[in-house]
C-alpha positions, 0 to 999 in steps of 0.5 A: 500500500502507498505511504500516508503522504500519498493521496488515494482518491476513490473516484474521479471526482475526488481526484479532480478535487485534489487537483483543484485544491493542491497549491503546487504540482501534483505527481499522479501515478497510475496503477492497476489491480489486474494480475499482471499489474499488481507487482509493478504497481506495488513497486511503484507504491514503494517508490512513490511513497519515498518520493512523497516523503522526500518532496513533502511540501513541494508536490502532492503525490496521488495514486490513481487506480486505472479501473476506478478512475476511467475519466482521469486515465483517458484524460491523460492518455494513460495506456498502462499501469505504472505510468506517471504524470506531473501536473500543474493546474491540472495540465500535463507538464511531463509524463513517464512510464514505469516501473521506475526506480526512485532515482529515475523518478527523482531525475524526472522531477528535478528536470520538470519541477 
């Protein structure tokens, strides 16, 4: 399961609310619950949990389940689990695909924050 600093909205409307109220950038990572996506999603939970702790106060981390969030998944062109998107004001700044290591996500953020 994702760290406590990682928001886990239950539906698209809750994800949209997080986007509206977040003062800084939002790092949304997309996970899946079907058999082939479970293990890579768990890896990303660990990575993003650490990133959320490291970047606390600089960004908001959000775990988005592809099955529960079809609107957000389509809106950001997500085609597979372990994709991640850096958003500002709900607009895409940059996208990446995982599973990615902590170092890779950190480099991604340093390049785009």
